[in-house]
Backbone as CSV, one residue per row, in Angstrom:
resi,resn,N_x,N_y,N_z,CA_x,CA_y,CA_z,C_x,C_y,C_z
1,UNK,63.672,-54.670,32.420,65.104,-54.428,32.325,65.348,-53.472,31.159
2,UNK,66.017,-52.371,31.416,66.259,-51.403,30.356,67.592,-51.620,29.661
3,UNK,68.374,-52.555,30.152,69.654,-52.864,29.530,69.408,-53.797,28.351
4,UNK,69.759,-53.348,27.172,69.623,-54.192,25.985,70.992,-54.764,25.630
5,UNK,70.976,-55.725,24.733,72.211,-56.302,24.237,73.096,-55.200,23.652
6,UNK,72.505,-54.365,22.811,73.267,-53.313,22.149,73.866,-52.310,23.114
7,UNK,73.070,-51.884,24.089,73.575,-50.919,25.083,74.719,-51.524,25.888
8,UNK,74.548,-52.786,26.285,75.597,-53.452,27.074,76.875,-53.579,26.252
9,UNK,76.714,-53.937,24.999,77.847,-54.106,24.099,78.593,-52.782,23.902
10,UNK,77.866,-51.723,23.587,78.481,-50.412,23.364,79.201,-49.928,24.621
11,UNK,78.528,-50.061,25.753,79.107,-49.617,27.023,80.427,-50.354,27.303
12,UNK,80.424,-51.661,27.127,81.631,-52.447,27.386,82.735,-52.126,26.381
13,UNK,82.364,-51.977,25.115,83.367,-51.649,24.080,84.048,-50.327,24.394
14,UNK,83.242,-49.338,24.720,83.810,-48.018,25.025,84.680,-48.053,26.282
15,UNK,84.238,-48.799,27.291,85.029,-48.853,28.527,86.374,-49.543,28.306
16,UNK,86.444,-50.420,27.307,87.702,-51.089,26.969,88.546,-50.274,25.993
17,UNK,87.968,-49.191,25.471,88.715,-48.320,24.571,88.800,-48.813,23.139
18,UNK,87.925,-49.734,22.752,87.911,-50.246,21.382,87.038,-49.361,20.504
19,UNK,87.472,-49.167,19.263,86.574,-48.598,18.265,85.715,-49.752,17.746
20,UNK,84.659,-49.417,17.036,83.856,-50.486,16.449,84.685,-51.320,15.475
21,UNK,85.526,-50.657,14.701,86.369,-51.383,13.745,87.357,-52.308,14.458
22,UNK,87.933,-51.831,15.574,88.874,-52.664,16.334,88.197,-53.939,16.833
23,UNK,87.054,-53.752,17.494,86.352,-54.908,18.061,85.844,-55.830,16.963
24,UNK,85.317,-55.264,15.902,84.833,-56.080,14.788,85.954,-56.936,14.220
25,UNK,87.149,-56.382,14.132,88.297,-57.148,13.640,88.652,-58.293,14.568
26,UNK,88.619,-58.044,15.870,88.929,-59.100,16.842,87.899,-60.229,16.805
27,UNK,86.650,-59.866,16.585,85.556,-60.839,16.608,85.318,-61.444,15.222
28,UNK,85.950,-60.855,14.215,85.852,-61.314,12.833,84.449,-61.160,12.261
29,UNK,83.883,-59.959,12.479,82.619,-59.569,11.840,82.840,-58.213,11.202
30,UNK,81.964,-57.842,10.313,82.050,-56.532,9.684,81.654,-55.456,10.695
31,UNK,82.330,-54.331,10.655,82.035,-53.269,11.634,80.618,-52.734,11.471
32,UNK,80.054,-52.822,10.257,78.673,-52.363,10.075,77.698,-53.283,10.805
33,UNK,78.015,-54.571,10.865,77.187,-55.514,11.614,77.286,-55.213,13.108
34,UNK,78.493,-54.940,13.573,78.681,-54.587,14.982,77.884,-53.325,15.317
35,UNK,77.873,-52.368,14.412,77.089,-51.153,14.613,75.601,-51.483,14.745
36,UNK,75.113,-52.373,13.896,73.709,-52.786,13.980,73.426,-53.462,15.322
37,UNK,74.353,-54.297,15.775,74.170,-54.955,17.071,74.094,-53.924,18.190
38,UNK,75.007,-52.966,18.161,75.046,-51.947,19.214,73.789,-51.070,19.207
39,UNK,73.184,-50.916,18.060,71.977,-50.093,17.961,70.699,-50.933,18.029
40,UNK,70.857,-52.214,18.386,69.725,-53.143,18.484,68.891,-53.146,17.209
41,UNK,69.592,-53.127,16.070,68.905,-53.093,14.778,69.271,-54.261,13.873
42,UNK,69.949,-55.245,14.414,70.276,-56.421,13.608,69.001,-57.215,13.362
43,UNK,68.922,-57.836,12.218,67.728,-58.601,11.854,67.584,-59.894,12.657
44,UNK,68.657,-60.356,13.245,68.655,-61.606,14.000,69.746,-61.524,15.067
45,UNK,69.606,-62.301,16.134,70.653,-62.282,17.168,71.950,-62.874,16.611
46,UNK,73.074,-62.434,17.132,74.348,-63.000,16.673,74.459,-64.467,17.038
47,UNK,75.269,-65.186,16.280,75.513,-66.600,16.559,76.279,-66.736,17.865
48,UNK,76.189,-67.918,18.441,76.829,-68.170,19.731,78.339,-67.897,19.701
49,UNK,79.021,-68.257,18.608,80.467,-68.036,18.564,80.799,-66.540,18.563
50,UNK,79.949,-65.733,17.950,80.157,-64.277,17.956,79.922,-63.740,19.371
51,UNK,78.875,-64.218,20.020,78.596,-63.785,21.386,79.753,-64.163,22.312
52,UNK,80.259,-65.376,22.169,81.392,-65.817,23.012,82.636,-64.967,22.747
53,UNK,82.888,-64.651,21.488,84.051,-63.824,21.148,83.891,-62.412,21.714
54,UNK,82.696,-61.848,21.585,82.444,-60.523,22.159,82.640,-60.552,23.669
55,UNK,82.078,-61.563,24.306,82.209,-61.684,25.763,83.676,-61.808,26.160
56,UNK,84.426,-62.583,25.416,85.852,-62.772,25.723,86.617,-61.453,25.628
57,UNK,86.477,-60.772,24.505,87.245,-59.547,24.286,86.785,-58.384,25.159
58,UNK,85.516,-58.420,25.587,84.991,-57.333,26.413,84.933,-57.714,27.898
59,UNK,85.394,-58.933,28.191,85.393,-59.450,29.563,83.999,-59.375,30.182
60,UNK,83.036,-59.929,29.443,81.646,-59.993,29.887,81.247,-61.448,30.088
61,UNK,80.170,-61.660,30.800,79.634,-62.996,31.001,78.901,-63.423,29.732
62,UNK,79.355,-64.502,29.118,78.800,-64.950,27.840,77.334,-65.357,27.975
63,UNK,76.967,-65.982,29.082,75.577,-66.405,29.267,74.653,-65.192,29.381
64,UNK,75.065,-64.201,30.152,74.270,-62.978,30.280,74.116,-62.302,28.917
65,UNK,75.205,-62.233,28.172,75.164,-61.617,26.851,74.240,-62.401,25.912
66,UNK,74.272,-63.714,26.007,73.383,-64.544,25.187,71.928,-64.243,25.479
67,UNK,71.595,-64.160,26.751,70.209,-63.859,27.120,69.801,-62.472,26.631
68,UNK,70.696,-61.495,26.796,70.379,-60.147,26.314,70.181,-60.132,24.798
69,UNK,70.909,-61.005,24.103,70.807,-61.070,22.640,69.544,-61.805,22.190
70,UNK,68.865,-62.442,23.137,67.658,-63.176,22.772,67.909,-64.642,22.498
71,UNK,69.059,-65.123,22.895,69.384,-66.542,22.731,69.294,-67.222,24.094
72,UNK,69.090,-68.516,24.072,69.104,-69.272,25.314,70.176,-70.340,25.216
73,UNK,70.583,-70.839,26.363,71.631,-71.854,26.380,71.103,-73.160,25.789
74,UNK,71.981,-74.014,25.319,71.530,-75.318,24.814,70.773,-76.123,25.879
75,UNK,71.192,-76.000,27.128,70.503,-76.706,28.208,69.065,-76.206,28.350
76,UNK,68.886,-74.869,28.289,67.546,-74.298,28.389,66.704,-74.662,27.168
77,UNK,67.323,-74.716,26.015,66.597,-75.108,24.801,66.072,-76.533,24.941
78,UNK,66.867,-77.395,25.548,66.446,-78.790,25.782,65.241,-78.836,26.709
79,UNK,65.245,-78.015,27.754,64.108,-77.959,28.679,62.846,-77.527,27.933
80,UNK,62.955,-76.503,27.106,61.806,-76.010,26.346,61.314,-77.092,25.383
81,UNK,62.232,-77.774,24.720,61.843,-78.846,23.795,61.119,-79.968,24.532
82,UNK,61.630,-80.347,25.690,60.991,-81.407,26.474,59.582,-81.002,26.898
83,UNK,59.433,-79.753,27.344,58.108,-79.264,27.735,57.154,-79.228,26.546
84,UNK,57.669,-78.795,25.405,56.830,-78.721,24.213,56.366,-80.111,23.782
85,UNK,57.225,-81.106,23.926,56.839,-82.473,23.578,55.794,-83.012,24.546
86,UNK,55.975,-82.704,25.814,55.078,-83.217,26.843,53.729,-82.509,26.846
87,UNK,53.749,-81.210,26.578,52.538,-80.381,26.653,52.319,-79.645,25.332
88,UNK,52.203,-80.403,24.259,52.142,-79.821,22.921,51.069,-78.750,22.755
89,UNK,49.875,-79.001,23.232,48.783,-78.061,23.011,48.779,-76.924,24.020
90,UNK,49.266,-77.170,25.234,49.219,-76.159,26.279,50.368,-75.151,26.208
91,UNK,51.509,-75.546,25.681,52.682,-74.656,25.669,52.442,-73.347,24.924
92,UNK,51.876,-73.371,23.726,51.639,-72.087,23.050,50.715,-71.170,23.855
93,UNK,49.699,-71.751,24.488,48.781,-70.955,25.307,49.541,-70.338,26.476
94,UNK,50.352,-71.142,27.150,51.134,-70.651,28.281,52.077,-69.532,27.853
95,UNK,52.789,-69.734,26.770,53.759,-68.737,26.321,53.076,-67.437,25.899
96,UNK,51.945,-67.528,25.223,51.209,-66.302,24.857,50.698,-65.588,26.102
97,UNK,50.223,-66.354,27.075,49.720,-65.763,28.313,50.831,-65.027,29.043
98,UNK,51.992,-65.644,29.127,53.133,-65.006,29.784,53.553,-63.748,29.029
99,UNK,53.587,-63.835,27.717,53.961,-62.677,26.894,52.992,-61.511,27.076
100,UNK,51.713,-61.829,27.095,50.692,-60.787,27.120,50.350,-60.274,28.515
101,UNK,50.776,-60.981,29.557,50.454,-60.614,30.937,51.721,-60.626,31.790
102,UNK,52.487,-59.551,31.762,53.759,-59.513,32.480,53.631,-59.829,33.973
103,UNK,52.503,-59.467,34.590,52.352,-59.740,36.021,52.271,-61.248,36.285
104,UNK,51.664,-61.988,35.382,51.624,-63.450,35.525,53.030,-64.014,35.354
105,UNK,53.740,-63.523,34.368,55.113,-63.977,34.149,55.971,-63.703,35.379
106,UNK,55.830,-62.521,35.959,56.612,-62.160,37.144,56.290,-63.097,38.305
107,UNK,55.017,-63.398,38.499,54.614,-64.286,39.584,55.178,-65.700,39.390
108,UNK,55.104,-66.202,38.166,55.646,-67.529,37.865,57.148,-67.555,38.109
109,UNK,57.848,-66.516,37.659,59.298,-66.453,37.838,59.678,-66.387,39.311
110,UNK,58.955,-65.609,40.089,59.242,-65.506,41.522,59.036,-66.849,42.208
111,UNK,57.936,-67.527,41.882,57.667,-68.837,42.474,58.739,-69.847,42.079
112,UNK,59.177,-69.799,40.833,60.218,-70.722,40.375,61.530,-70.461,41.102
113,UNK,61.876,-69.187,41.298,63.108,-68.851,42.022,63.036,-69.324,43.461
114,UNK,61.886,-69.130,44.108,61.721,-69.567,45.495,61.859,-71.079,45.596
115,UNK,61.260,-71.789,44.654,61.351,-73.242,44.661,62.789,-73.703,44.431
116,UNK,63.481,-73.051,43.508,64.875,-73.404,43.219,65.761,-73.150,44.435
117,UNK,65.522,-72.049,45.126,66.304,-71.718,46.328,66.029,-72.703,47.466
118,UNK,64.801,-73.151,47.582,64.473,-74.084,48.661,65.082,-75.466,48.394
119,UNK,65.343,-75.775,47.113,65.975,-77.054,46.765,67.465,-77.037,47.061
120,UNK,68.058,-75.849,47.074,69.511,-75.722,47.332,69.764,-75.827,48.790
């Protein structure tokens, strides 16, 4: 996916006609921080309340924006925590394997989607 959090944010801000200062004021962050976010140069992902405020003012999907920012939902975090507790030694190996082998990650994701669709 070539769409980054920053690109999506800048594109939406411009389409709404906001300057960085305008949007930063609405979201209650410094405009220099917003600039860093738009350029994908922030040292850390924005907090959930900032993401929700950005999504609200830019009429974007907050969950999609969270994922683009590198955050996961609390529900997904719970799933990861449960897996880590159950498979303490195997989880780091699995995650490194997925990170280092995109084709394996793609195959796992496709199988998971197919299984989820068959359950619906």
